[in-house]
C-alpha positions in Angstrom: 306.8 28.2 116.5 307.4 30.6 113.6 311.1 31.1 114.5 311.5 27.3 114.3 310.1 27.3 110.7 312.4 30.2 109.7 315.6 28.4 110.7 317.7 26.9 108.0 318.3 23.8 110.1 316.2 20.9 108.5 315.8 19.3 112.0 314.2 22.5 113.3 311.8 22.5 110.4 310.9 18.8 111.1 310.3 19.7 114.8 308.2 22.6 113.8 306.0 20.4 111.5 305.7 17.8 114.3 304.7 20.6 116.8 302.1 22.0 114.4 300.7 18.5 113.9 300.5 17.9 117.6 298.8 21.2 118.2 296.3 20.5 115.5 295.5 17.1 117.1 295.2 18.6 120.5 292.8 21.3 119.1 290.6 18.6 117.5 290.5 16.7 120.8 289.6 19.8 122.7 286.9 20.7 120.2 285.4 17.2 120.5 285.6 17.3 124.3 283.9 20.6 124.4 281.2 19.5 122.0 280.5 16.3 124.1 280.3 18.3 127.3 277.9 20.8 125.7 275.7 18.1 124.3 275.7 16.2 127.6 274.5 19.4 129.3 271.7 19.9 126.8 270.5 16.3 126.6 
């Protein structure tokens, strides 16, 4: 993703920002899922 950010093409930077946002959202979803699974196993 870093090469996308370093490009001078504005469209590449927009795609990099969108990719970063998507990865962030997926990370939050994964964390929530893992937490639910762990709590389910404990409770």
